[in-house]
C-alpha positions in Angstrom: 0.0 0.0 0.0 2.7 2.4 1.0 4.9 1.4 -1.9 2.2 2.2 -4.4 1.7 5.6 -2.8 5.4 6.4 -3.0 5.5 5.2 -6.7 2.5 7.4 -7.6 4.2 10.4 -5.8 7.5 9.7 -7.7 5.7 9.4 -11.0 3.8 12.7 -10.4 7.0 14.5 -9.5 8.8 13.2 -12.6 5.9 14.3 -14.8 5.9 17.8 -13.2 9.7 18.1 -13.7 9.3 17.0 -17.3 6.6 19.6 -17.8 8.7 22.4 -16.2 11.7 21.5 -18.3 9.6 21.5 -21.4 8.2 24.9 -20.6 11.7 26.3 -19.9 13.0 25.0 -23.2 10.2 26.5 -25.1 10.7 29.9 -23.4 14.4 29.8 -24.1 13.8 29.1 -27.8 11.5 32.1 -28.0 14.1 34.4 -26.4 16.7 33.2 -28.8 14.4 34.0 -31.7 13.7 37.4 -30.3 17.4 38.1 -29.7 18.2 37.2 -33.3 15.3 39.4 -34.5 16.6 42.3 -32.4 20.1 41.8 -33.7 18.9 41.9 -37.3 16.9 45.1 -36.6 20.0 46.7 -35.0 22.1 45.9 -38.0 19.5 47.5 -40.2 19.4 50.6 -38.1 23.2 50.8 -38.1 23.2 50.6 -41.9 20.5 53.3 -42.1 22.4 55.6 -39.7 25.6 55.2 -41.7 23.7 56.2 -44.8 22.2 59.3 -43.1 25.5 60.3 -41.6 27.1 60.3 -45.0 24.3 62.6 -46.2 24.7 64.9 -43.1 28.4 65.2 -43.6 28.0 66.2 -47.2 25.3 68.8 -46.2 27.6 70.2 -43.5 30.5 70.5 -45.9 28.3 72.4 -48.3 26.9 74.7 -45.5 30.5 75.3 -44.3 31.6 76.4 -47.8 28.6 78.7 -48.0 29.3 80.3 -44.6 33.0 80.7 -45.5 31.9 82.6 -48.6 29.6 84.8 -46.6 32.3 85.5 -44.0 34.7 86.5 -46.8 32.1 88.8 -48.3 31.3 90.4 -44.9 35.0 90.8 -44.1 35.6 92.5 -47.4 32.6 94.8 -46.7 33.9 95.8 -43.2 37.4 96.3 -44.6 36.0 98.7 -47.2 34.1 100.6 -44.6 37.1 100.9 -42.3 39.1 102.1 -45.3 36.5 104.8 -46.0 36.5 105.9 -42.3 40.3 106.1 -42.3 40.1 108.3 -45.3 37.6 110.5 -43.6 39.7 110.8 -40.5 42.7 111.6 -42.6 40.8 114.5 -44.2 39.7 115.8 -40.8 43.2 115.6 -39.5 44.4 117.6 -42.4 41.7 120.2 -41.8 42.6 120.4 -38.1 46.3 120.9 -39.0 45.3 123.8 -41.2 43.2 125.3 -38.4 46.0 124.9 -35.9 48.4 126.6 -38.2 46.0 129.5 -38.5 45.6 129.7 -34.7 49.4 129.6 -34.2 49.7 132.5 -36.6 47.0 134.4 -34.7 48.8 133.7 -31.4 52.1 135.0 -32.8 50.3 138.2 -34.0 48.7 138.6 -30.5 52.1 138.1 -28.8 53.6 140.8 -30.9 50.6 143.1 -30.0 51.0 142.3 -26.3 54.7 143.1 -26.4 53.8 146.4 -28.0 51.2 147.1 -25.3 53.6 146.1 -22.5 56.1 148.6 -23.8 53.4 151.3 -23.9 52.4 150.4 -20.3 55.9 150.7 -19.1 56.2 154.1 -20.7 52.9 155.1 -19.1 54.0 153.9 -15.7 57.1 155.9 -15.9 55.0 159.0 -16.8 52.5 158.3 -13.9 55.4 157.9 -11.4 56.7 161.3 -12.5 53.2 162.8 -12.2 52.7 161.1 -8.7 55.9 162.7 -7.5 54.7 166.0 -8.8 51.3 165.5 -7.1 52.9 164.7 -3.8 55.0 167.8 -4.1 52.0 169.9 -4.8 50.0 168.3 -2.0 52.9 169.0 0.4 52.9 172.7 -0.7 49.1 172.9 -0.3 49.3 171.3 3.1 52.0 173.8 4.3 49.9 176.7 2.9 46.8 175.3 4.7 48.6 174.9 8.0 50.0 178.4 7.7 46.5 179.8 6.9 44.5 177.7 9.4 47.1 177.8 12.2 46.7 174.0 12.7 49.1 171.2 12.2 48.2 168.1 10.3 47.7 166.1 13.5 45.5 168.7 14.9 43.4 168.9 11.7 43.2 165.1 11.6 42.0 165.0 15.2 39.4 167.7 14.5 38.2 165.8 11.5 38.0 162.5 13.4 35.9 164.2 16.1 33.6 165.6 13.5 33.3 162.1 11.9 32.6 160.5 15.3 29.9 163.0 16.0 28.4 162.5 12.6 28.6 158.7 13.1 26.8 159.0 16.5 24.0 161.1 14.8 23.7 158.5 12.0 23.7 155.7 14.7 20.9 157.4 16.5 18.9 157.6 13.3 19.4 154.0 12.6 18.5 153.1 16.2 15.2 154.8 15.7 14.5 152.8 12.6 15.7 149.5 14.2 13.5 150.2 17.3 10.5 150.8 15.1 11.1 147.6 13.2 11.8 145.6 16.4 8.7 146.9 18.2 6.3 144.6 16.4 8.6 141.6 17.0 9.0 142.7 20.6 5.2 142.8 21.1 4.8 139.3 19.7 7.6 137.9 21.9 6.3 139.8 24.9 2.9 138.2 24.6 4.6 134.8 24.5 6.8 135.6 27.5 3.8 136.9 29.5 1.8 133.8 28.7 4.7 131.6 30.0 5.0 133.8 33.1 1.3 133.5 33.7 1.5 129.8 33.5 4.3 129.7 36.0 2.9 132.2 38.5 -0.8 131.4 38.2 -0.6 128.7 41.0 -0.2 131.1 43.9 -2.9 133.5 42.6 -5.4 130.7 41.9 -4.8 129.2 45.3 -5.6 132.5 47.0 -8.3 134.0 44.8 -10.4 131.1 43.7 -11.2 129.4 47.0 -13.3 130.3 50.0 -12.9 128.6 53.4 -15.9 128.0 55.7 -15.5 127.2 59.4 -17.6 124.4 60.8 -18.9 124.2 64.3 -17.6 120.6 64.6 -16.0 117.8 62.7 -19.3 115.9 62.6 -20.7 118.5 60.3 -18.3 117.3 57.5 -20.2 114.0 57.5 -23.6 115.7 57.3 -22.3 117.9 54.4 -21.2 114.8 52.5 -24.4 113.0 53.3 -25.3 109.3 52.7 -23.1 108.0 49.8 -22.1 111.6 49.1 -25.6 112.7 47.9 -25.6 116.0 49.8 -22.2 117.2 48.5 -23.0 116.2 45.0 -26.3 118.1 45.1 -24.5 121.3 46.3 -21.8 121.0 43.6 -24.4 120.3 40.9 -26.6 123.3 41.9 -23.8 125.8 42.4 -21.2 124.7 39.9 -18.4 124.7 42.4 -16.0 122.1 43.9 -16.3 121.4 47.6 -13.1 120.1 49.2 -13.4 118.2 52.4 -9.9 117.2 53.6 -8.1 116.7 56.9 -8.1 120.4 57.8 -9.9 120.5 61.2 -13.4 122.1 61.2 -13.0 123.6 57.7 -14.3 122.9 54.2 -13.0 124.7 51.1 -15.1 126.0 48.2 -13.1 126.2 44.9 -14.3 127.9 41.7 -12.9 130.4 39.2 -16.3 132.2 39.0 -16.5 134.5 42.1 -20.3 134.8 41.8 -20.9 131.0 41.9 -18.4 130.8 44.8 -20.3 133.4 46.7 -23.6 131.7 46.1 -22.1 128.4 47.3 -20.6 130.1 50.4 -23.9 131.7 51.4 -25.9 128.5 50.9 -23.4 126.4 52.8 -23.3 128.8 55.7 -27.1 128.8 55.9 -27.3 125.0 55.7 -24.7 124.7 58.5 -26.5 127.2 60.7 -29.9 125.6 60.0 -28.7 122.0 60.5 -31.2 120.5 58.0 -29.0 119.2 55.2 -30.7 117.1 52.5 -31.1 117.5 48.7 -34.5 119.2 48.8 -33.4 121.6 51.4 -30.1 122.3 49.6 -32.0 123.2 46.4 -34.2 125.6 48.3 -31.3 127.3 50.1 -29.2 127.6 46.9 -32.2 129.2 45.1 -32.5 131.7 48.0 -28.7 132.4 47.9 -28.8 133.1 44.2 -31.6 135.6 44.7 -29.7 137.3 47.5 -26.4 137.5 45.5 -28.2 138.8 42.5 -29.8 141.5 44.7 -26.5 142.3 46.3 -24.9 142.6 42.8 -27.6 145.0 41.6 -27.4 147.0 44.8 -23.6 147.3 44.4 -24.1 148.5 40.8 -26.8 151.0 41.8 -24.7 152.3 44.7 -21.8 152.9 42.4 -24.0 154.8 39.9 -25.5 156.9 42.7 -22.1 157.7 44.2 -20.9 159.0 40.8 -24.2 160.7 39.8 -24.6 158.6 36.6 -28.1 157.9 35.2 -29.7 156.1 32.3 -27.5 152.9 32.4 -29.1 149.7 31.1 -30.1 147.3 33.9 -27.8 144.6 32.4 -24.9 146.9 32.6 -25.8 147.7 36.2 -25.8 144.0 37.0 -22.4 143.4 35.3 -21.0 146.4 37.1 -22.2 145.0 40.5 -20.5 141.7 39.6 -17.1 143.5 39.6 -17.6 143.6 43.4 -16.4 140.0 43.5 -13.5 140.4 41.0 -9.9 141.3 42.0 -7.0 142.4 39.9 -3.6 142.0 41.5 -5.3 142.3 44.9 -7.3 145.4 43.9 -11.1 145.2 43.9 -12.4 145.7 40.4 -15.5 147.7 41.4 -13.5 150.0 43.7 -10.9 150.4 41.0 -13.6 151.4 38.4 -15.2 153.9 40.8 -11.8 155.4 41.5 -11.0 155.6 37.8 -14.3 157.3 37.2 -13.5 160.0 39.8 -10.0 160.6 38.4 -11.3 160.7 34.8 -14.0 163.1 35.7 -11.6 165.4 37.5 -9.3 165.5 34.5 -12.2 166.2 32.1 -13.4 169.1 34.3 -9.9 170.6 34.2 -9.9 170.3 30.4 -13.4 171.8 30.1 -14.9 168.5 28.8 -18.1 166.7 29.8 -17.4 165.5 33.3 -20.3 163.1 33.5 -19.5 161.5 30.3 -15.9 161.0 31.4 -17.1 159.5 34.7 -19.4 157.2 32.8 -16.5 156.0 30.6 -14.2 155.5 33.6 -16.8 153.5 35.5 -17.5 151.2 32.6 -14.0 150.8 31.3 -13.5 147.4 33.0 -17.0 146.1 32.5 -15.7 143.3 30.4 -13.9 141.7 33.4 -17.3 140.6 34.6 -17.5 138.2 31.7 -13.9 137.7 30.7 -13.9 134.2 32.4 -16.9 133.2 30.2 -16.0 134.9 26.8 -12.7 134.6 25.1 -10.8 137.7 24.3 -9.5 140.9 25.9 -11.7 142.5 28.6 -11.4 145.9 26.9 -12.8 144.6 23.6 -15.4 142.4 25.5 -16.5 145.5 27.5 -16.8 147.6 24.4 -19.0 145.1 22.6 -21.2 144.8 25.7 -21.5 148.6 26.0 -22.4 148.8 22.3 -25.0 146.1 22.7 -26.8 147.9 25.6 -27.0 151.3 23.9 -23.9 153.2 25.1 -22.6 156.0 22.8 -19.8 155.6 20.3 -17.5 157.7 22.4 -18.0 155.5 25.5 -17.5 152.4 23.4 -14.3 153.6 21.9 -12.9 154.8 25.3 -13.6 151.3 26.7 -12.0 149.5 23.8 -8.9 151.8 23.6 -8.0 152.1 27.3 -5.3 149.5 26.8 -4.4 150.8 23.3 -5.7 147.7 21.6 -7.7 149.9 19.2 -7.1 153.4 18.0 -8.4 156.3 20.1 -11.0 158.3 18.2 -11.7 161.0 20.9 -10.0 162.7 23.7 -12.0 160.6 26.1 -10.0 157.4 25.4 -6.6 158.7 26.5 -8.3 160.2 29.6 -9.7 156.8 30.6 -6.3 155.2 29.9 -4.5 157.8 32.1 -7.1 157.5 34.9 -6.9 153.7 34.8 -3.1 153.8 35.1 -3.2 156.3 38.0 -5.7 154.2 39.9 -3.7 151.1 39.5 -0.4 152.8 40.1 -1.4 154.4 43.4 0.9 153.1 46.2 -1.1 150.5 48.2 -3.8 150.0 45.6 -2.1 146.8 44.4 0.3 144.5 46.3 3.3 146.6 46.9 4.6 148.1 50.2 5.4 151.8 50.4 9.0 151.0 51.3 9.6 149.0 48.0 7.7 151.7 46.1 9.9 154.6 47.5 13.1 152.5 47.0 12.2 151.9 43.4 11.5 155.5 42.7 14.9 156.5 44.3 16.8 153.9 42.3 15.2 155.2 39.0 16.2 158.8 39.7 19.7 157.8 40.7 20.3 155.8 37.5 19.0 158.7 35.4 21.2 161.3 37.2 24.3 159.3 36.7 24.4 160.0 33.0 26.1 163.2 31.7 23.9 166.0 30.4 20.9 165.1 32.7 19.5 168.3 34.3 16.4 166.9 36.1 14.5 163.6 36.3 11.1 162.6 37.7 9.7 159.2 38.4 6.0 159.2 37.6 3.0 156.9 37.7 4.3 155.1 40.7 7.6 154.4 39.0 6.1 153.2 35.7 7.5 156.2 33.8 10.8 158.0 34.1 11.0 161.5 32.5 14.5 163.0 32.1 15.2 166.6 31.3 18.5 167.2 29.6 20.6 170.2 28.9 20.2 171.1 25.2 23.8 172.4 24.9 25.2 169.1 25.9 22.7 166.6 24.4 21.5 166.8 20.8 18.2 165.4 19.5 19.9 162.2 18.2 21.9 161.8 21.4 18.6 162.0 23.4 17.5 158.8 21.6 20.7 157.1 22.5 20.4 158.3 26.1 16.9 157.0 26.5 18.0 153.6 25.2 21.1 153.5 27.5 19.0 154.4 30.6 16.4 151.7 29.8 19.1 149.1 29.4 20.7 150.0 32.7 17.3 149.9 34.4 16.8 146.4 33.0 20.2 145.2 34.2 20.2 146.7 37.7 16.6 146.8 38.9 13.7 144.4 39.6 10.2 145.8 39.0 6.8 144.6 38.0 5.5 145.4 34.5 7.5 147.8 32.4 9.0 151.3 32.8 8.8 153.9 30.1 11.8 156.2 29.8 11.1 159.6 28.2 14.0 162.0 27.4 12.9 165.7 27.0 15.2 168.2 25.3 14.1 171.8 24.8 15.8 175.0 23.9 14.6 178.1 25.7 15.5 181.7 24.8 14.8 184.4 27.4 15.5 188.1 27.6 14.8 190.7 30.2 13.1 193.9 29.2 14.3 196.9 31.3 
């Protein structure tokens, strides 16, 4: 059984091997035939390529011959062109040689001409030297004759001439100084405004701290809490109704009211004092008290305006102007009350008008209203003089009054004599010792220093410090100081004042020179 199985397995294996060998033999035969076929095709391609290469070589030889012929033709063409260019250059060189020969001939002729001129110049120099010697001899003779006639030596005459030239130069310098000062005045005004703005920014702190706050004394520290109220409702109500800032800090038994508007600050002060004295502090009561304080302040303002009009004997002023005039009661300028300053200016202006035979009441009216613009200068942008003039025009004041208000700081041109009167009265009121912050000792010292500086210059006869030291008038001797020298003197005095003194504002230096002739009748 097993023997048959092994025989069958062996027979199957042999048959498979025979089949595999047969398949491999058949495949090898096919590959041989394919190789022979490919070899035949390759031989055919080689023969074809050899034939094509022979044709390509022949074509290349023909193309090379053609290119050689073309290159020879192009070379001959370029050679002919170069030959023509060389011929042209040769012609140009010949022309240039001819031009150079002509120029050389011209230079030779010019050289001959220059030599001739040089000889003439030498002869002329010799002649001029002889004439110069003759001129010097004649000058010396004239000088000797002049010295004998004038009785002066050359050095003396030279010194005299130099003195005259120096004097003339000083006069010319004084004239130029006038022109330069006029040209520089506009630039100085512009720079002065900028400097004043910077100074105001630097110095405003002290003034603001002093003039824009009001302190209220409390009966006790507990009152601060009542003023603030629950969650700050009371203090917010007061600030909202009055437009001020209430400062509650660690200062014992004191609160501070801060505001630039003096009217609002006064209303807040009255209302807060009444609330403190009453003791009932709550929003509805605050509103009622503030309304009553506004009425009282408005009445006080109108009363102050009416009192000023009655004091000066002025009638027919518009009620709004009366109100604005009363508001000046709460305005200050350099420590001087604005309303008191306006009343004082009105009196001074009226007195000067009476002396000049002008309308005294009109002058007082202009003096009283000259600073009316300060009542609204914190609300309207611009100069208080121009603001006041516009307000006066709006409420029916005459053209003379309006111009006097607008021109009292020389911002517009004065059209009547009333404007300089108001300007002078305003300066006198402000310059009065004690009117603004300045002690009498410093005022007297400044006046003495001004007069000492002026008297130290030669030719000064008298000097007077005027307008509280804002103006220095110098009287000079006309025989020692000329008109042009007076300009130089004013400038030198002003420069010395600037260098040696400290003073507020500015000081005007005026030099007066006059010639008087007098004779006694016997």
